[in-house]
N, CA and C atoms as an extended XYZ file, in Angstrom:
441
Properties=species:S:1:pos:R:3:atomname:S:1:resname:S:1:resid:I:1 pbc="F F F"
N       -10.060       34.293      -20.825 N   ILE     1
C        -9.583       33.770      -19.407 CA  ILE     1
C        -8.579       32.595      -19.436 C   ILE     1
N        -8.904       31.521      -20.303 N   LEU     2
C        -8.036       30.367      -20.438 CA  LEU     2
C        -6.717       30.562      -21.331 C   LEU     2
N        -6.716       31.727      -22.170 N   PHE     3
C        -5.651       32.274      -23.124 CA  PHE     3
C        -4.720       32.788      -22.061 C   PHE     3
N        -4.859       33.479      -21.308 N   ALA     4
C        -4.256       34.160      -20.298 CA  ALA     4
C        -3.932       33.129      -19.248 C   ALA     4
N        -4.820       31.909      -18.526 N   PHE     5
C        -4.370       31.193      -17.637 CA  PHE     5
C        -3.495       30.176      -18.115 C   PHE     5
N        -3.510       30.065      -19.611 N   PHE     6
C        -2.324       29.065      -20.062 CA  PHE     6
C        -0.993       29.715      -20.024 C   PHE     6
N        -0.916       31.001      -20.533 N   LEU     7
C         0.044       31.497      -20.634 CA  LEU     7
C         0.589       32.710      -19.505 C   LEU     7
N         0.133       32.405      -18.146 N   HIS     8
C         0.330       33.263      -17.249 CA  HIS     8
C         1.882       32.740      -16.317 C   HIS     8
N         2.266       31.639      -16.420 N   ASP     9
C         3.243       30.796      -15.952 CA  ASP     9
C         4.249       30.558      -17.239 C   ASP     9
N         4.079       30.774      -18.366 N   ALA    10
C         4.450       30.541      -19.612 CA  ALA    10
C         6.227       30.555      -19.609 C   ALA    10
N         6.646       32.143      -19.224 N   VAL    11
C         7.747       31.898      -18.884 CA  VAL    11
C         7.966       32.230      -17.476 C   VAL    11
N         8.997       31.299      -16.652 N   TYR    12
C         8.798       31.170      -15.419 CA  TYR    12
C        10.208       31.183      -14.927 C   TYR    12
N        10.801       31.633      -14.007 N   ASP    13
C        12.281       31.510      -13.603 CA  ASP    13
C        11.988       31.710      -12.232 C   ASP    13
N        12.151       30.911      -11.266 N   PRO    14
C        11.486       31.452       -9.622 CA  PRO    14
C        12.834       32.360       -9.053 C   PRO    14
N        13.956       32.497      -10.057 N   THR    15
C        14.814       33.256       -9.434 CA  THR    15
C        14.754       35.006       -9.785 C   THR    15
N        13.460       35.158      -10.746 N   ARG    16
C        13.216       36.413      -11.029 CA  ARG    16
C        11.770       36.949      -10.547 C   ARG    16
N        11.696       38.234      -10.839 N   LYS    17
C        10.384       39.064      -10.199 CA  LYS    17
C         9.867       39.342      -11.269 C   LYS    17
N        10.037       39.086      -12.280 N   ASP    18
C         9.570       39.715      -13.600 CA  ASP    18
C         8.837       39.037      -14.336 C   ASP    18
N         8.198       37.558      -13.742 N   ASN    19
C         7.801       36.235      -14.819 CA  ASN    19
C         6.633       36.835      -15.356 C   ASN    19
N         5.842       37.578      -14.908 N   GLU    20
C         4.416       38.078      -15.249 CA  GLU    20
C         4.584       39.122      -16.084 C   GLU    20
N         5.263       39.689      -16.177 N   GLU    21
C         5.991       40.510      -17.281 CA  GLU    21
C         6.206       40.234      -18.495 C   GLU    21
N         6.701       38.724      -18.251 N   ARG    22
C         7.891       38.155      -19.932 CA  ARG    22
C         6.950       37.356      -19.995 C   ARG    22
N         5.751       36.831      -19.142 N   SER    23
C         4.677       36.382      -19.948 CA  SER    23
C         3.735       36.857      -20.553 C   SER    23
N         3.560       38.240      -20.009 N   THR    24
C         2.575       38.757      -20.886 CA  THR    24
C         3.474       39.316      -22.378 C   THR    24
N         4.889       39.554      -22.240 N   GLU    25
C         5.703       39.745      -23.523 CA  GLU    25
C         5.238       38.352      -24.499 C   GLU    25
N         5.302       37.390      -24.148 N   LEU    26
C         4.786       36.546      -25.021 CA  LEU    26
C         3.594       36.074      -25.755 C   LEU    26
N         2.203       36.702      -24.502 N   ALA    27
C         1.117       36.356      -25.226 CA  ALA    27
C         0.837       37.555      -26.115 C   ALA    27
N         1.596       38.721      -25.612 N   TRP    28
C         1.360       39.688      -26.994 CA  TRP    28
C         2.040       39.307      -28.380 C   TRP    28
N         3.283       38.610      -28.186 N   ALA    29
C         4.013       38.140      -29.328 CA  ALA    29
C         2.526       37.387      -30.084 C   ALA    29
N         2.366       36.391      -29.511 N   MET    30
C         1.318       35.549      -29.949 CA  MET    30
C        -0.152       36.216      -30.275 C   MET    30
N        -0.526       37.028      -29.768 N   ILE    31
C        -1.614       37.736      -30.024 CA  ILE    31
C        -1.762       38.483      -31.282 C   ILE    31
N        -0.329       39.202      -31.430 N   GLU    32
C         0.380       39.903      -32.387 CA  GLU    32
C         0.056       39.016      -33.693 C   GLU    32
N         0.784       37.831      -33.744 N   GLN    33
C         0.983       36.817      -34.762 CA  GLN    33
C        -0.370       36.434      -35.119 C   GLN    33
N        -1.079       36.244      -34.448 N   ALA    34
C        -2.408       35.593      -34.565 CA  ALA    34
C        -3.700       36.738      -35.335 C   ALA    34
N        -2.805       38.149      -35.319 N   GLU    35
C        -3.727       39.304      -35.629 CA  GLU    35
C        -4.986       39.404      -34.818 C   GLU    35
N        -4.759       38.808      -33.573 N   LEU    36
C        -6.014       39.337      -32.578 CA  LEU    36
C        -6.063       40.499      -32.442 C   LEU    36
N        -7.637       41.306      -31.988 N   PRO    37
C        -7.541       42.442      -31.602 CA  PRO    37
C        -6.891       42.868      -30.250 C   PRO    37
N        -6.598       44.452      -30.427 N   VAL    38
C        -5.725       44.503      -29.115 CA  VAL    38
C        -6.179       44.743      -27.805 C   VAL    38
N        -7.810       44.795      -27.798 N   PRO    39
C        -8.752       44.651      -26.413 CA  PRO    39
C        -8.332       43.570      -26.041 C   PRO    39
N        -8.279       42.287      -26.611 N   PHE    40
C        -8.192       41.080      -26.473 CA  PHE    40
C        -6.503       40.958      -25.783 C   PHE    40
N        -5.642       41.170      -26.421 N   GLY    41
C        -4.519       41.563      -25.656 CA  GLY    41
C        -4.505       42.008      -24.269 C   GLY    41
N        -5.185       43.546      -24.390 N   GLU    42
C        -5.363       43.929      -23.182 CA  GLU    42
C        -5.798       43.058      -21.716 C   GLU    42
N        -6.907       42.617      -21.933 N   LEU    43
C        -7.508       41.748      -21.317 CA  LEU    43
C        -7.007       40.977      -20.975 C   LEU    43
N        -5.762       40.111      -21.757 N   VAL    44
C        -4.998       38.963      -21.575 CA  VAL    44
C        -3.848       39.406      -20.622 C   VAL    44
N        -3.333       40.814      -20.937 N   GLU    45
C        -2.467       41.280      -20.263 CA  GLU    45
C        -2.906       41.761      -18.520 C   GLU    45
N        -3.900       42.012      -18.654 N   HIS    46
C        -4.647       42.558      -16.957 CA  HIS    46
C        -4.632       41.138      -16.754 C   HIS    46
N        -5.291       40.534      -17.179 N   LEU    47
C        -5.580       38.852      -16.220 CA  LEU    47
C        -3.880       38.164      -15.631 C   LEU    47
N        -3.111       38.369      -16.871 N   ILE    48
C        -2.098       37.531      -16.150 CA  ILE    48
C        -1.360       38.666      -15.090 C   ILE    48
N        -1.273       39.580      -15.201 N   MET    49
C        -0.605       40.600      -14.297 CA  MET    49
C        -1.364       40.220      -12.987 C   MET    49
N        -2.210       40.111      -13.059 N   ALA    50
C        -3.414       40.101      -11.669 CA  ALA    50
C        -2.648       38.690      -10.698 C   ALA    50
N        -2.206       37.965      -11.653 N   THR    51
C        -1.325       36.678      -11.121 CA  THR    51
C        -0.482       37.031       -9.928 C   THR    51
N         0.164       37.908      -10.288 N   LYS    52
C         1.209       38.777       -9.587 CA  LYS    52
C         1.155       38.815       -8.206 C   LYS    52
N         0.222       39.068       -7.877 N   ARG    53
C        -0.123       39.211       -6.290 CA  ARG    53
C        -1.435       38.467       -5.416 C   ARG    53
N        -2.149       37.892       -6.311 N   HIS    54
C        -3.286       36.923       -5.953 CA  HIS    54
C        -4.239       38.218       -5.195 C   HIS    54
N        -4.086       39.037       -5.308 N   GLY    55
C        -5.088       39.702       -4.515 CA  GLY    55
C        -6.802       39.736       -5.036 C   GLY    55
N        -7.829       40.119       -4.259 N   THR    56
C        -8.957       40.153       -4.052 CA  THR    56
C        -9.380       41.247       -5.522 C   THR    56
N       -10.124       41.319       -6.344 N   SER    57
C       -10.655       42.219       -7.410 CA  SER    57
C       -12.651       41.842       -7.325 C   SER    57
N       -13.059       43.402       -7.819 N   ALA    58
C       -14.296       43.185       -8.250 CA  ALA    58
C       -14.676       42.923       -9.622 C   ALA    58
N       -13.471       42.822      -10.572 N   ASP    59
C       -13.538       41.847      -11.560 CA  ASP    59
C       -13.710       40.871      -11.717 C   ASP    59
N       -14.857       40.238      -12.169 N   ILE    60
C       -15.240       38.812      -12.274 CA  ILE    60
C       -14.292       37.660      -13.025 C   ILE    60
N       -13.513       38.280      -14.089 N   ASP    61
C       -12.540       37.867      -14.633 CA  ASP    61
C       -11.231       37.557      -14.265 C   ASP    61
N       -11.237       38.562      -13.112 N   VAL    62
C        -9.798       38.545      -12.318 CA  VAL    62
C       -10.172       37.575      -11.308 C   VAL    62
N       -11.308       37.850      -10.906 N   GLN    63
C       -11.693       36.676       -9.762 CA  GLN    63
C       -11.337       35.127      -10.398 C   GLN    63
N       -12.333       34.868      -11.478 N   ILE    64
C       -12.051       33.419      -12.378 CA  ILE    64
C       -10.600       33.191      -12.054 C   ILE    64
N        -9.701       33.959      -13.119 N   MET    65
C        -8.562       33.845      -13.244 CA  MET    65
C        -7.575       33.524      -11.609 C   MET    65
N        -7.774       34.338      -10.719 N   ILE    66
C        -7.116       34.086       -9.637 CA  ILE    66
C        -7.420       32.924       -8.651 C   ILE    66
N        -9.039       32.400       -8.839 N   ASP    67
C        -9.357       31.108       -8.293 CA  ASP    67
C        -8.770       30.091       -9.024 C   ASP    67
N        -8.852       30.089      -10.289 N   MET    68
C        -8.367       28.739      -10.952 CA  MET    68
C        -6.776       28.920      -10.485 C   MET    68
N        -6.009       29.678      -10.436 N   ASP    69
C        -4.490       29.437      -10.330 CA  ASP    69
C        -4.293       29.257       -8.567 C   ASP    69
N        -5.369       29.473       -7.834 N   LEU    70
C        -5.133       29.026       -6.556 CA  LEU    70
C        -5.891       27.595       -6.300 C   LEU    70
N        -6.574       27.371       -7.148 N   CYS    71
C        -7.153       25.780       -6.802 CA  CYS    71
C        -6.405       24.742       -6.466 C   CYS    71
N        -5.430       24.777       -6.641 N   ILE    72
C        -4.498       23.560       -5.893 CA  ILE    72
C        -4.507       23.710       -4.479 C   ILE    72
N        -4.782       25.029       -3.843 N   LEU    73
C        -4.895       24.793       -2.466 CA  LEU    73
C        -6.083       23.912       -1.932 C   LEU    73
N        -6.772       23.783       -2.764 N   GLY    74
C        -8.187       23.209       -2.177 CA  GLY    74
C        -8.106       21.564       -3.027 C   GLY    74
N        -6.812       21.119       -3.069 N   ALA    75
C        -7.105       19.603       -3.926 CA  ALA    75
C        -6.830       18.955       -2.585 C   ALA    75
N        -7.147       17.526       -2.975 N   ASP    76
C        -7.134       16.310       -1.848 CA  ASP    76
C        -5.783       16.602       -1.151 C   ASP    76
N        -5.364       16.331       -0.047 N   ALA    77
C        -4.480       16.309        0.747 CA  ALA    77
C        -2.947       15.840        0.287 C   ALA    77
N        -3.060       14.421       -0.654 N   ALA    78
C        -1.990       14.175       -0.790 CA  ALA    78
C        -1.742       15.068       -2.330 C   ALA    78
N        -2.413       15.490       -2.829 N   VAL    79
C        -1.898       16.267       -3.973 CA  VAL    79
C        -1.305       17.574       -3.578 C   VAL    79
N        -2.098       17.993       -2.272 N   PHE    80
C        -1.326       19.502       -2.200 CA  PHE    80
C        -0.143       19.091       -1.377 C   PHE    80
N         0.166       18.252       -0.871 N   ASP    81
C         1.466       17.804       -0.244 CA  ASP    81
C         2.434       17.549       -1.475 C   ASP    81
N         2.241       17.123       -2.455 N   VAL    82
C         3.358       16.700       -3.231 CA  VAL    82
C         3.272       18.400       -4.191 C   VAL    82
N         1.982       19.342       -4.199 N   TYR    83
C         2.625       20.366       -4.734 CA  TYR    83
C         3.564       21.083       -3.571 C   TYR    83
N         3.057       21.121       -2.451 N   GLU    84
C         4.470       21.848       -1.283 CA  GLU    84
C         5.743       21.427       -1.339 C   GLU    84
N         5.717       19.895       -1.770 N   ARG    85
C         6.891       19.765       -1.870 CA  ARG    85
C         7.841       20.313       -3.201 C   ARG    85
N         7.113       20.636       -4.141 N   GLN    86
C         7.446       20.741       -5.522 CA  GLN    86
C         8.001       22.392       -5.125 C   GLN    86
N         6.962       23.094       -4.627 N   ILE    87
C         7.333       24.521       -4.158 CA  ILE    87
C         8.602       24.880       -3.705 C   ILE    87
N         8.612       23.708       -2.693 N   ARG    88
C        10.449       23.560       -1.947 CA  ARG    88
C        11.410       23.299       -2.872 C   ARG    88
N        11.164       22.700       -3.712 N   ARG    89
C        11.905       21.958       -4.717 CA  ARG    89
C        12.695       23.619       -5.682 C   ARG    89
N        11.084       23.928       -6.163 N   GLU    90
C        11.205       25.123       -7.308 CA  GLU    90
C        12.407       26.641       -6.396 C   GLU    90
N        12.067       26.192       -5.412 N   TYR    91
C        12.721       27.267       -4.682 CA  TYR    91
C        13.977       26.945       -3.648 C   TYR    91
N        14.519       25.663       -4.267 N   LYS    92
C        15.684       25.387       -3.550 CA  LYS    92
C        16.723       26.167       -3.355 C   LYS    92
N        16.794       27.496       -4.345 N   HIS    93
C        17.858       28.375       -4.136 CA  HIS    93
C        18.132       29.282       -3.194 C   HIS    93
N        16.595       29.293       -2.457 N   VAL    94
C        16.499       29.876       -1.184 CA  VAL    94
C        16.901       29.225        0.118 C   VAL    94
N        17.346       29.640        1.155 N   PRO    95
C        17.545       28.918        2.342 CA  PRO    95
C        16.741       28.639        3.262 C   PRO    95
N        16.322       27.758        3.888 N   ASP    96
C        15.141       27.440        4.826 CA  ASP    96
C        15.029       28.594        5.560 C   ASP    96
N        15.986       29.440        5.922 N   ASP    97
C        15.583       30.712        7.132 CA  ASP    97
C        14.940       31.491        6.239 C   ASP    97
N        15.077       31.723        4.944 N   ILE    98
C        14.019       32.758        4.373 CA  ILE    98
C        13.004       32.243        3.844 C   ILE    98
N        13.255       30.897        3.287 N   PHE    99
C        12.119       30.528        2.623 CA  PHE    99
C        10.616       29.940        3.472 C   PHE    99
N        11.543       29.456        4.861 N   ILE   100
C        10.181       28.665        5.656 CA  ILE   100
C         9.088       30.227        6.299 C   ILE   100
N         9.912       31.318        6.488 N   PRO   101
C         8.655       32.180        7.388 CA  PRO   101
C         8.340       32.972        5.990 C   PRO   101
N         8.472       33.112        4.875 N   ASN   102
C         8.030       33.508        3.613 CA  ASN   102
C         6.878       32.880        3.122 C   ASN   102
N         7.188       31.519        3.048 N   ARG   103
C         5.984       30.592        2.741 CA  ARG   103
C         4.802       30.492        3.806 C   ARG   103
N         5.294       30.644        4.992 N   ILE   104
C         4.304       30.688        6.268 CA  ILE   104
C         3.601       32.005        5.532 C   ILE   104
N         4.224       33.064        5.847 N   ARG   105
C         3.425       34.505        5.390 CA  ARG   105
C         2.625       34.440        4.249 C   ARG   105
N         3.194       33.920        3.083 N   PHE   106
C         1.924       33.681        2.142 CA  PHE   106
C         0.732       32.796        2.520 C   PHE   106
N         0.964       31.611        2.987 N   LEU   107
C        -0.048       30.751        3.610 CA  LEU   107
C        -1.011       31.568        4.332 C   LEU   107
N        -0.333       32.271        5.559 N   GLU   108
C        -1.179       32.686        6.594 CA  GLU   108
C        -2.348       33.840        5.776 C   GLU   108
N        -1.490       34.739        5.118 N   ARG   109
C        -2.112       35.775        3.769 CA  ARG   109
C        -3.360       35.381        3.088 C   ARG   109
N        -3.362       33.963        2.941 N   MET   110
C        -4.396       33.316        1.986 CA  MET   110
C        -5.793       33.118        3.250 C   MET   110
N        -5.424       32.465        4.580 N   LEU   111
C        -6.264       32.392        5.578 CA  LEU   111
C        -6.637       33.621        6.196 C   LEU   111
N        -5.962       34.588        5.958 N   GLU   112
C        -6.613       35.979        6.368 CA  GLU   112
C        -7.754       36.475        5.611 C   GLU   112
N        -7.787       36.138        4.309 N   ARG   113
C        -8.464       36.517        3.271 CA  ARG   113
C       -10.008       36.201        3.717 C   ARG   113
N       -10.184       35.256        4.791 N   GLY   114
C       -11.162       34.986        4.818 CA  GLY   114
C       -11.919       33.689        4.159 C   GLY   114
N       -12.152       34.453        3.099 N   ALA   115
C       -12.803       33.378        1.920 CA  ALA   115
C       -11.143       33.435        0.944 C   ALA   115
N       -10.741       32.455        0.683 N   ILE   116
C        -9.618       32.123       -0.146 CA  ILE   116
C       -10.044       32.291       -1.757 C   ILE   116
N       -11.274       32.161       -2.102 N   PHE   117
C       -11.655       32.413       -3.337 CA  PHE   117
C       -12.718       33.222       -3.528 C   PHE   117
N       -12.710       33.559       -4.666 N   SER   118
C       -13.802       34.671       -4.810 CA  SER   118
C       -15.206       34.325       -5.236 C   SER   118
N       -15.033       33.463       -5.761 N   THR   119
C       -16.474       33.215       -7.121 CA  THR   119
C       -16.803       31.852       -5.961 C   THR   119
N       -17.907       31.479       -6.173 N   ASP   120
C       -19.060       30.745       -5.423 CA  ASP   120
C       -18.319       29.434       -5.876 C   ASP   120
N       -18.435       29.211       -7.213 N   HIS   121
C       -17.910       27.721       -7.306 CA  HIS   121
C       -16.656       27.202       -6.747 C   HIS   121
N       -15.640       28.087       -6.803 N   PHE   122
C       -14.411       27.759       -6.329 CA  PHE   122
C       -14.509       27.625       -4.833 C   PHE   122
N       -15.009       28.743       -4.193 N   ARG   123
C       -15.757       28.599       -2.734 CA  ARG   123
C       -16.233       27.345       -2.232 C   ARG   123
N       -17.118       27.087       -3.114 N   ASN   124
C       -17.722       26.014       -2.945 CA  ASN   124
C       -16.942       24.552       -3.104 C   ASN   124
N       -16.077       24.494       -4.134 N   GLN   125
C       -15.474       23.436       -4.413 CA  GLN   125
C       -14.375       23.171       -3.538 C   GLN   125
N       -13.779       24.321       -3.092 N   CYS   126
C       -12.227       24.319       -2.659 CA  CYS   126
C       -12.034       24.725       -1.001 C   CYS   126
N       -12.796       25.932       -0.987 N   GLN   127
C       -12.656       26.399        0.418 CA  GLN   127
C       -11.941       25.635        1.456 C   GLN   127
N       -13.039       24.653        2.149 N   ALA   128
C       -12.906       24.034        3.557 CA  ALA   128
C       -11.685       22.981        3.178 C   ALA   128
N       -11.453       22.485        1.928 N   ALA   129
C        -9.973       21.826        1.758 CA  ALA   129
C        -8.810       22.345        1.987 C   ALA   129
N        -8.832       23.704        0.893 N   ALA   130
C        -7.435       24.428        1.015 CA  ALA   130
C        -7.628       25.275        2.457 C   ALA   130
N        -8.388       25.235        3.460 N   GLU   131
C        -8.165       25.663        4.593 CA  GLU   131
C        -7.222       24.422        5.565 C   GLU   131
N        -7.987       23.556        5.178 N   GLU   132
C        -7.401       22.738        6.109 CA  GLU   132
C        -5.922       22.244        5.739 C   GLU   132
N        -5.629       22.105        4.301 N   ASN   133
C        -4.360       22.112        3.801 CA  ASN   133
C        -3.324       23.050        4.211 C   ASN   133
N        -3.996       24.446        3.996 N   ILE   134
C        -2.988       25.693        4.569 CA  ILE   134
C        -2.691       25.334        5.917 C   ILE   134
N        -3.685       25.230        6.933 N   LYS   135
C        -3.092       24.983        8.281 CA  LYS   135
C        -2.111       23.837        8.327 C   LYS   135
N        -2.380       22.772        7.685 N   ARG   136
C        -1.545       21.591        8.075 CA  ARG   136
C        -0.201       21.644        7.634 C   ARG   136
N         0.111       22.620        6.280 N   SER   137
C         1.351       23.302        5.944 CA  SER   137
C         2.195       23.590        6.683 C   SER   137
N         1.198       25.024        7.239 N   ILE   138
C         1.943       25.867        8.236 CA  ILE   138
C         2.237       25.133        9.430 C   ILE   138
N         1.681       24.540        9.965 N   ARG   139
C         1.900       23.423       11.357 CA  ARG   139
C         3.572       22.761       10.805 C   ARG   139
N         3.287       22.251        9.729 N   HIS   140
C         4.706       21.579        9.065 CA  HIS   140
C         5.899       22.416        9.241 C   HIS   140
N         5.519       23.709        8.337 N   LEU   141
C         6.685       24.668        8.326 CA  LEU   141
C         6.971       25.530        9.416 C   LEU   141
N         6.349       25.310       10.374 N   ARG   142
C         6.741       25.907       11.876 CA  ARG   142
C         7.390       24.637       12.241 C   ARG   142
N         7.106       23.511       12.645 N   MET   143
C         8.229       22.151       13.091 CA  MET   143
C         9.600       22.500       12.146 C   MET   143
N         9.422       22.460       10.821 N   LEU   144
C        10.675       22.705       10.166 CA  LEU   144
C        11.787       23.328       10.905 C   LEU   144
N        10.886       24.927       11.091 N   ARG   145
C        11.657       26.001       11.498 CA  ARG   145
C        12.129       25.778       12.717 C   ARG   145
N        11.932       25.104       13.680 N   HIS   146
C        12.600       24.708       15.053 CA  HIS   146
C        13.228       23.558       15.333 C   HIS   146
N        13.395       22.914       14.325 N   VAL   147
C        14.029       21.731       14.251 CA  VAL   147
C        15.455       21.715       14.332 C   VAL   147
């Protein structure tokens, strides 16, 4: 899981939609270079690709991977707010009238899941703060949309 997590955004360009695929290619190159077993590579690829949609899964490895990727949502408010500003800078090429509703939609989807996190550990550690952070961010984004 850690190998996949460290590589899941190794190749990242916010203007592209194939970042996970490209990160998987890099992972495979590293796996082949290190002569690691093919089943290990298949698991790494599976876990990296799971981060593309942040969906739910019955697979505990995928649950841990996604929870690790989403744990920033449950960070302290100040840290989360810096993260949100970084997200906006990352997508500076996207105009506000497109970025804001899409970001709101993503955040609302996280809330609609009920439990944002799949594992007990992350639910216990991050759920309450994530809900507060997401709701605050949605309010902020809605205010920006009406400015």
